[in-house]
N, C-alpha and C positions, 0 to 999 in steps of 0.2 A: 551902841547900837546903829546911831545915825553915821557913823563910822565906815561901819560895813555895807549900809546903803548906799553912800556915796561910791565908794570903792565899785559894786557892783553896777551902779550906773557908769561909771566909766570904761567899764570892761565890755557894757552893750555897746556904748556909744564908737567903741573901737570896732567891734565887730561888725556892728552896721555899716561904718566907714568902708570897713574891708569888704563885704560884698555888696556895695555900692559900687566900687572900683570894677570889680570882676563883671558885674552885668553891662557896666557902660564899656568896657573893653570887648565882651561879645559883640554888642550891639556895634562898636565900631568895627571889627573884622566882617560881620556881617553885611555892613554896609559896604566896605571896600571888597568884598568877594562878589556880592548878587548884582552886576550891572545890566546894563541897557539891553546886551546881548541874549543874556539869559532870557529875560522875559520876552524877547522876540521869539526864542526857542520855546519857551514854554507854552505861550500862545498859539504857535505853530500845533504843538501838541495836541491842544484843544480841540484844536481844529481839524486834524488828522481824527483825535478820536470823536468826535460828533459826525465827522464822513462815515467813520466806520459803523457807529451804531443807526446811521441813516440806511445804510449799503444791509445791515443786517433784518430792519424793516421793510425792505423792498421786496415785492412780491409774495406769494405764496412760502409755507414754510419749507419747502423744500426745494427750492429755489437754489441754483447753484452759486447763485452771488450771494443770497444770505447762509449758507453752508461753509463754503470756502474761502472767497475773497475777504468778507466782511472781517473775519477772525485774525485774516495774516493781517489785516489794515490796524486792527485793535491792538494786535501782538507787538505791531513796530511801535504803534504809539505809545504803549504801555512798559516794553522792554528796550527800545532803544531812543526815542524821543524823549520822553521824561529825566530818564537818567543823564542823557546828554545837558539837558537845560539845567539839572542839578550839579554835576560835576564840570562841566565848561568852564574852565579858566583862562581867562586871556593872558598870553605870556609878555612881562614885560621889558 
């Protein structure tokens, strides 16, 4: 019985060693992918997002700024700037 247990332990050790190498590889890839430029674009997106919500709170509820301009600014932040920040990749 002890032989079976020792074989099972060896299999578990091999499986966990394989999982560790896969997770380390993913971290290295993400580190190479996400650069300072991506972070700057993301922070710009947050600034545009805050600007859009500020414009939405500006004036009464039927204000043209809060009904038309603010949603356009928010759409630009959500649909343009954030995806660009995620998918931008510097060409080598």
